TIVEX-592127 format. One line per 2 residues: number of its first residue (from 0); their letters; for each residue y, x, z of C-alpha. Coordinates in nm, 2 decimals, padded with zeros to 4 digits. Last residue first. Layout:
NUM = A = Y,X,Z ~ ...
//
This chain:
422 = YG = 00.50,04.21,-07.89 ~ 00.15,04.32,-07.91
420 = YK = 00.02,04.14,-07.60 ~ -00.06,04.43,-07.39
418 = DK = 00.15,04.69,-07.55 ~ 00.44,04.69,-07.31
416 = WM = 00.43,04.37,-07.11 ~ 00.78,04.38,-06.96
414 = QK = 00.98,04.54,-07.23 ~ 00.77,04.37,-07.51
412 = LR = 00.85,04.02,-07.34 ~ 01.23,04.12,-07.32
410 = QR = 01.23,04.23,-07.68 ~ 01.03,03.90,-07.79
408 = ME = 01.28,03.68,-07.62 ~ 01.58,03.85,-07.78
406 = QE = 01.41,03.81,-08.11 ~ 01.36,03.44,-08.00
404 = RA = 01.74,03.39,-07.98 ~ 01.81,03.57,-08.30
402 = ND = 01.57,03.41,-08.53 ~ 01.22,03.54,-08.66
400 = AP = 00.99,03.36,-08.44 ~ 00.84,03.44,-08.10
398 = DY = 00.46,03.45,-08.09 ~ 00.33,03.25,-07.83
396 = LK = -00.05,03.26,-07.80 ~ -00.12,03.63,-07.76
394 = NG = -00.48,03.70,-07.61 ~ -00.47,04.02,-07.41
392 = SL = -00.71,03.91,-07.13 ~ -00.92,03.62,-07.27
390 = AD = -01.25,03.70,-07.09 ~ -01.07,03.80,-06.77
388 = PM = -00.91,03.46,-06.73 ~ -00.55,03.49,-06.81
386 = FE = -00.30,03.59,-06.53 ~ -00.35,03.96,-06.49
384 = QA = -00.05,04.16,-06.33 ~ 00.24,04.35,-06.44
382 = VF = 00.53,04.30,-06.19 ~ 00.85,04.10,-06.26
380 = HG = 01.15,03.98,-06.06 ~ 01.36,04.27,-06.22
378 = SF = 01.24,04.50,-05.94 ~ 00.95,04.33,-05.74
376 = DH = 00.92,04.10,-05.44 ~ 01.04,03.81,-05.68
374 = SY = 00.71,03.85,-05.87 ~ 00.47,03.78,-05.58
372 = KY = 00.18,04.00,-05.63 ~ -00.17,03.83,-05.59
370 = DM = -00.41,04.09,-05.45 ~ -00.61,03.81,-05.26
368 = GY = -00.52,03.45,-05.35 ~ -00.89,03.35,-05.32
366 = GS = -01.12,03.64,-05.18 ~ -01.40,03.44,-05.03
364 = DK = -01.26,03.50,-04.69 ~ -00.94,03.34,-04.80
362 = ML = -01.15,03.04,-04.94 ~ -01.33,03.00,-04.62
360 = KT = -01.02,03.02,-04.41 ~ -00.89,02.73,-04.63
358 = PA = -00.58,02.64,-04.82 ~ -00.63,02.93,-05.07
356 = NR = -00.48,02.87,-05.40 ~ -00.63,03.06,-05.68
354 = LA = -00.42,03.31,-05.87 ~ -00.58,03.65,-05.73
352 = LP = -00.93,03.50,-05.78 ~ -00.88,03.48,-06.16
350 = VP = -00.93,03.12,-06.29 ~ -01.28,03.07,-06.42
348 = LD = -01.33,02.97,-06.78 ~ -01.34,02.62,-06.85
346 = GT = -01.44,02.61,-07.23 ~ -01.41,02.90,-07.46
344 = KK = -01.37,02.72,-07.81 ~ -01.20,02.40,-07.68
342 = VL = -00.97,02.60,-07.47 ~ -00.89,02.84,-07.76
340 = SQ = -00.81,02.56,-07.98 ~ -00.58,02.41,-07.73
338 = AK = -00.41,02.74,-07.69 ~ -00.36,02.79,-08.06
336 = NI = -00.21,02.45,-08.12 ~ 00.02,02.50,-07.81
334 = AL = 00.14,02.83,-07.95 ~ 00.21,02.70,-08.30
332 = YA = 00.43,02.40,-08.17 ~ 00.62,02.66,-07.95
330 = AN = 00.64,02.91,-08.26 ~ 00.76,02.62,-08.50
328 = SK = 01.12,02.77,-08.51 ~ 01.44,02.68,-08.69
326 = PS = 01.80,02.77,-08.67 ~ 02.02,02.47,-08.62
324 = SA = 02.21,02.29,-08.90 ~ 01.95,02.02,-08.95
322 = LY = 01.95,01.96,-08.57 ~ 02.33,01.94,-08.56
320 = TT = 02.35,01.70,-08.84 ~ 02.09,01.46,-08.72
318 = TQ = 02.24,01.48,-08.37 ~ 02.58,01.38,-08.48
316 = SL = 02.45,01.12,-08.73 ~ 02.26,00.95,-08.46
314 = II = 02.55,00.94,-08.23 ~ 02.75,00.79,-08.51
312 = RS = 02.50,00.54,-08.61 ~ 02.48,00.44,-08.25
310 = EP = 02.81,00.27,-08.28 ~ 02.64,-00.03,-08.49
308 = MG = 02.42,-00.07,-08.29 ~ 02.31,00.00,-07.93
306 = IM = 02.50,00.17,-07.67 ~ 02.26,00.23,-07.39
304 = TV = 01.94,00.29,-07.59 ~ 02.13,00.51,-07.84
302 = AQ = 02.28,00.71,-07.55 ~ 01.93,00.78,-07.41
300 = FC = 01.78,00.88,-07.74 ~ 02.09,01.10,-07.83
298 = ST = 02.07,01.26,-07.49 ~ 01.69,01.36,-07.57
296 = AL = 01.80,01.50,-07.91 ~ 02.10,01.70,-07.75
294 = LL = 01.87,01.86,-07.49 ~ 01.61,01.93,-07.74
292 = AN = 01.85,02.08,-07.96 ~ 02.00,02.29,-07.67
290 = PN = 01.69,02.51,-07.68 ~ 01.79,02.67,-08.00
288 = AN = 01.55,02.92,-08.16 ~ 01.33,02.82,-07.86
286 = GI = 01.21,02.50,-08.03 ~ 01.36,02.41,-08.37
284 = DE = 01.07,02.26,-08.57 ~ 00.83,02.12,-08.31
282 = SA = 01.07,02.09,-08.02 ~ 01.37,01.93,-08.18
280 = LI = 01.15,01.75,-08.44 ~ 00.99,01.55,-08.15
278 = IL = 01.32,01.45,-08.02 ~ 01.46,01.37,-08.35
276 = RR = 01.16,01.13,-08.42 ~ 01.23,00.94,-08.09
274 = AI = 01.61,00.89,-08.20 ~ 01.48,00.74,-08.55
272 = FK = 01.26,00.49,-08.37 ~ 01.53,00.41,-08.11
270 = PD = 01.78,00.34,-08.41 ~ 01.53,00.06,-08.52
268 = EG = 01.55,00.05,-08.90 ~ 01.75,-00.20,-09.06
266 = GE = 01.75,-00.09,-09.42 ~ 02.12,00.02,-09.40
264 = IM = 02.04,00.24,-09.10 ~ 01.73,00.38,-09.27
262 = RA = 01.91,00.47,-09.59 ~ 02.19,00.61,-09.39
260 = LY = 01.96,00.84,-09.22 ~ 01.83,00.94,-09.55
258 = YV = 02.17,01.04,-09.65 ~ 02.23,01.22,-09.33
256 = AA = 01.91,01.44,-09.38 ~ 02.00,01.52,-09.75
254 = NP = 02.35,01.65,-09.63 ~ 02.22,01.82,-09.32
252 = DS = 01.99,02.03,-09.54 ~ 01.81,02.26,-09.28
250 = GR = 01.46,02.22,-09.42 ~ 01.33,02.07,-09.10
248 = VS = 01.63,01.82,-09.12 ~ 01.54,01.73,-09.47
246 = KI = 01.17,01.72,-09.39 ~ 01.24,01.46,-09.12
244 = FA = 01.45,01.24,-09.34 ~ 01.20,01.26,-09.63
242 = SI = 00.92,01.15,-09.41 ~ 01.13,00.88,-09.27
240 = VD = 01.21,00.76,-09.62 ~ 00.85,00.78,-09.75
238 = YH = 00.73,00.55,-09.44 ~ 00.99,00.29,-09.50
236 = ME = 00.90,00.30,-09.89 ~ 00.58,00.13,-09.80
234 = GS = 00.75,-00.19,-09.80 ~ 00.53,-00.44,-10.01
232 = KD = 00.76,-00.37,-10.33 ~ 00.70,00.01,-10.33
230 = YL = 00.48,00.01,-10.63 ~ 00.71,-00.21,-10.83
228 = AM = 01.01,-00.01,-10.75 ~ 00.83,00.32,-10.83
226 = NE = 00.73,00.20,-11.18 ~ 00.81,00.50,-11.39
224 = QI = 00.71,00.74,-11.12 ~ 00.40,00.58,-11.05
222 = VS = 00.28,00.57,-11.41 ~ 00.37,00.93,-11.47
220 = LV = 00.19,01.04,-11.14 ~ -00.13,00.84,-11.23
218 = HD = -00.15,00.97,-11.59 ~ -00.09,01.34,-11.49
216 = NT = -00.38,01.30,-11.22 ~ -00.61,01.15,-11.47
214 = IN = -00.76,00.81,-11.50 ~ -00.88,00.73,-11.84
212 = VP = -00.85,00.39,-11.96 ~ -01.10,00.27,-12.22
210 = DE = -00.92,00.08,-12.39 ~ -00.55,00.15,-12.46
208 = EP = -00.27,-00.08,-12.35 ~ -00.15,00.15,-12.07
206 = IH = 00.01,-00.01,-11.75 ~ -00.27,-00.23,-11.62
204 = VA = -00.52,00.05,-11.53 ~ -00.27,00.30,-11.36
202 = LE = -00.09,00.01,-11.20 ~ -00.39,-00.12,-11.02
200 = LA = -00.50,00.24,-10.92 ~ -00.16,00.29,-10.75
198 = NL = -00.17,-00.06,-10.57 ~ -00.54,00.02,-10.46
196 = LK = -00.45,00.35,-10.32 ~ -00.14,00.21,-10.15
194 = RA = -00.33,-00.05,-09.98 ~ -00.58,00.19,-09.86
192 = DG = -00.32,00.40,-09.69 ~ -00.48,00.75,-09.65
190 = GS = -00.16,00.93,-09.79 ~ -00.20,00.69,-10.09
188 = IR = -00.01,00.91,-10.34 ~ -00.21,01.23,-10.24
186 = ML = -00.53,01.04,-10.29 ~ -00.44,00.88,-10.62
184 = AE = -00.30,01.23,-10.73 ~ -00.64,01.41,-10.64
182 = TE = -00.87,01.15,-10.79 ~ -00.95,01.29,-11.15
180 = AI = -01.17,01.14,-11.41 ~ -01.18,00.79,-11.30
178 = HV = -01.30,00.61,-11.63 ~ -01.21,00.24,-11.66
176 = QK = -01.36,00.03,-11.95 ~ -01.14,-00.27,-12.00
174 = GT = -01.23,-00.64,-11.98 ~ -00.93,-00.67,-11.75
172 = DK = -01.06,-00.86,-11.45 ~ -01.42,-00.72,-11.47
170 = EL = -01.31,-00.35,-11.52 ~ -01.06,-00.42,-11.25
168 = TV = -01.32,-00.52,-11.01 ~ -01.55,-00.23,-11.09
166 = KG = -01.27,00.03,-11.06 ~ -01.13,-00.12,-10.72
164 = KE = -01.49,-00.11,-10.58 ~ -01.51,00.25,-10.69
162 = LL = -01.17,00.34,-10.55 ~ -01.27,00.18,-10.23
160 = TL = -01.58,00.40,-10.20 ~ -01.36,00.72,-10.27
158 = LD = -01.12,00.59,-10.00 ~ -01.40,00.56,-09.74
156 = DK = -01.53,00.90,-09.85 ~ -01.19,01.06,-09.81
154 = EL = -01.17,00.94,-09.44 ~ -00.95,00.63,-09.35
152 = EK = -00.67,00.72,-09.11 ~ -00.75,00.62,-08.75
150 = LI = -00.71,00.29,-08.56 ~ -00.64,00.31,-08.19
148 = YV = -00.74,00.00,-07.98 ~ -00.50,-00.10,-07.70
146 = QC = -00.64,-00.36,-07.47 ~ -00.38,-00.61,-07.38
144 = RS = -00.25,-00.77,-07.06 ~ -00.08,-00.45,-06.93
142 = LL = 00.10,-00.41,-07.25 ~ 00.25,-00.75,-07.21
140 = PA = 00.38,-00.67,-06.87 ~ 00.48,-00.33,-06.98
138 = IV = 00.69,-00.42,-07.28 ~ 00.56,-00.32,-07.60
136 = EF = 00.76,-00.03,-07.81 ~ 00.72,00.30,-07.60
134 = SP = 00.37,00.26,-07.47 ~ 00.28,00.08,-07.80
132 = NE = 00.32,00.40,-08.00 ~ 00.43,00.29,-08.33
130 = TT = 00.25,00.17,-08.64 ~ 00.17,-00.16,-08.48
128 = AG = -00.04,-00.47,-08.51 ~ -00.04,-00.72,-08.22
126 = IL = -00.35,-00.95,-08.17 ~ -00.28,-01.20,-07.91
124 = TI = -00.54,-01.44,-07.78 ~ -00.36,-01.77,-07.73
122 = VG = -00.35,-02.05,-07.49 ~ -00.55,-01.81,-07.24
120 = RE = -00.31,-01.87,-06.95 ~ -00.18,-01.51,-06.92
118 = VA = -00.14,-01.49,-07.31 ~ 00.07,-01.81,-07.31
116 = GL = 00.27,-01.70,-07.03 ~ 00.36,-01.37,-07.17
114 = LS = 00.45,-01.44,-07.53 ~ 00.81,-01.55,-07.46
112 = DQ = 00.86,-01.21,-07.30 ~ 00.78,-01.03,-07.63
110 = QS = 01.07,-01.23,-07.79 ~ 01.29,-01.15,-07.50
108 = KS = 01.21,-00.78,-07.53 ~ 01.26,-00.76,-07.90
106 = FR = 00.98,-00.77,-08.15 ~ 00.99,-00.48,-08.39
104 = HI = 00.69,-00.31,-08.21 ~ 00.50,-00.62,-08.31
102 = ED = 00.49,-00.50,-08.65 ~ 00.25,-00.78,-08.77
100 = IF = 00.18,-01.05,-08.49 ~ -00.17,-01.22,-08.50
98 = LI = -00.20,-01.53,-08.28 ~ -00.56,-01.62,-08.21
96 = AN = -00.62,-01.97,-08.06 ~ -00.78,-02.04,-07.73
94 = GG = -00.59,-02.36,-07.68 ~ -00.70,-02.71,-07.78
92 = SE = -00.54,-02.73,-08.12 ~ -00.23,-02.90,-07.96
90 = RA = -00.21,-02.60,-07.73 ~ -00.21,-02.36,-08.02
88 = KQ = 00.04,-02.57,-08.22 ~ 00.27,-02.54,-07.91
86 = IV = 00.23,-02.15,-07.92 ~ 00.30,-02.13,-08.27
84 = AR = 00.64,-02.33,-08.22 ~ 00.72,-02.11,-07.91
82 = VD = 00.68,-01.79,-08.13 ~ 00.89,-01.94,-08.41
80 = KV = 01.18,-02.03,-08.18 ~ 01.16,-01.67,-08.02
78 = GS = 01.23,-01.51,-08.35 ~ 01.02,-01.44,-08.68
76 = SV = 01.13,-01.24,-08.99 ~ 01.04,-00.87,-08.90
74 = AS = 00.81,-00.96,-08.64 ~ 00.58,-01.12,-08.88
72 = LT = 00.38,-01.41,-08.75 ~ 00.02,-01.52,-08.79
70 = FF = -00.18,-01.82,-08.65 ~ -00.57,-01.85,-08.66
68 = PR = -00.75,-02.13,-08.50 ~ -01.09,-02.00,-08.37
66 = IL = -01.42,-01.96,-08.54 ~ -01.51,-01.64,-08.36
64 = KE = -01.62,-01.45,-08.68 ~ -01.32,-01.60,-08.86
62 = SI = -01.07,-01.50,-08.60 ~ -01.22,-01.15,-08.56
60 = LS = -01.21,-01.10,-08.95 ~ -00.85,-01.20,-08.99
58 = AL = -00.75,-00.96,-08.71 ~ -00.95,-00.67,-08.88
56 = TT = -00.79,-00.75,-09.22 ~ -00.44,-00.72,-09.05
54 = KG = -00.51,-00.39,-08.88 ~ -00.71,-00.26,-09.20
52 = VG = -00.58,00.11,-09.24 ~ -00.31,00.05,-09.46
50 = PP = -00.03,00.18,-09.25 ~ -00.09,00.40,-08.95
48 = GW = -00.26,00.29,-08.63 ~ -00.21,00.08,-08.34
46 = LI = -00.41,-00.24,-08.28 ~ -00.28,-00.41,-07.97
44 = MS = -00.53,-00.65,-07.79 ~ -00.57,-00.98,-07.62
42 = PV = -00.95,-00.96,-07.52 ~ -01.22,-01.05,-07.74
40 = NG = -01.53,-01.25,-07.59 ~ -01.74,-01.38,-07.88
38 = RE = -02.03,-01.16,-07.78 ~ -02.03,-01.01,-08.14
36 = IS = -01.66,-00.94,-08.12 ~ -01.70,-00.77,-07.80
34 = KR = -01.99,-00.56,-07.91 ~ -01.79,-00.46,-08.23
32 = LI = -01.49,-00.37,-08.01 ~ -01.69,-00.13,-07.79
30 = AG = -01.92,00.02,-08.06 ~ -02.29,-00.05,-08.05
28 = PG = -02.33,-00.02,-08.43 ~ -01.99,00.08,-08.59
26 = LL = -01.66,-00.11,-08.52 ~ -01.46,00.08,-08.28
24 = HT = -01.55,00.44,-08.34 ~ -01.67,00.33,-08.68
22 = QG = -01.30,00.27,-08.77 ~ -01.37,00.30,-09.15
20 = LY = -01.43,00.03,-09.43 ~ -01.52,-00.32,-09.33
18 = DD = -01.81,-00.45,-09.54 ~ -02.03,-00.49,-09.23
16 = LN = -01.73,-00.67,-09.04 ~ -01.72,-00.95,-09.29
14 = GP = -01.52,-01.10,-09.59 ~ -01.37,-00.74,-09.68
12 = RL = -01.02,-00.76,-09.86 ~ -01.09,-00.65,-10.22
10 = KE = -00.91,-00.93,-10.39 ~ -00.61,-00.86,-10.16
8 = AL = -00.59,-00.50,-10.24 ~ -00.62,-00.60,-10.61
6 = PI = -00.32,-00.81,-10.62 ~ -00.40,-01.18,-10.68
4 = GA = -00.28,-01.32,-11.00 ~ -00.03,-01.20,-11.26
2 = QQ = 00.12,-00.85,-11.28 ~ 00.48,-00.81,-11.39
0 = M = 00.55,-00.48,-11.58
//
């Protein structure tokens, strides 16, 4: 169904900072970015965060608040020539213009290089938006001239507020009464993305002929499934495909995994983006069940960086199918989660004296390093001693998973530590 007029997400775009939802750590009263905007002295910046959290909206609000010329480019469709044309327009307007670049992570090195001089001289204040870690995707000279602000996913209360605003607006536009009986499906479909949430609500209200419209989970799911192409017209499918790719590798289905890999390649996805995801997956989902997975994934990223497309598709295929076919374990991932949770709960407990370094006589006299047993002096290069702070003795954080390699590790740990950790 074709919808006439301005999309709901565009209609509800806030007109001032007070109406902006979320990001209170940056824009709440007294927050760092809010103060910079109110003083009229904003630096060049990179806005890093998931889709649909307000990066584009924030850039627009900054330009309106500062009353400066505002130019926008999309890294998907713009080249060096477009960048230079905008910089020239900024000079002609007296400088100090704001240039917003959406998906700046898709700019090549030469495209990013073309921004440097104008940013340095203050001809433009750059605001780049990215869903990818700028440490990997933005060249160091440009990154050093920008402040990085991390935008967080919208909270449930923010999304519910947005739903209510959307409901009121749609009732005015359509003349229908809208009753939101259930929100779970809308929330799940949105994934914290405000634009996806409003797109789904708009479809759910426009599709049925009846009045009033009763928004239930079943109604929302049926409408979205029947109109998936329309729903994804603004490009959100990118995130669904990478999600399906990761889940297919994690689920040990090399056929589905390589299918989604092909979808990304044919869609023009950056091969380094895919390779980075494989490195993370190799540790998070395979780990010690097959340590070679991380080695291959790391080599894949290096090879893809050196070779480029189209040949990199073969390297990505080899790595994808290998990782998908490998035994799986998230034990290392769970271990660090447990350890960090324990640290937050127990604070900075004292390190046992035997494990402390003793570079001075006073430290030695105080017992630092005393009674430490050097493992290599003992049979099997192991001797039982306490390494944890006393208050945490016996805490098991790493629990080997049920696969051949980690079961060998479990048996070795049990043989060494007996009943201490319950291996």
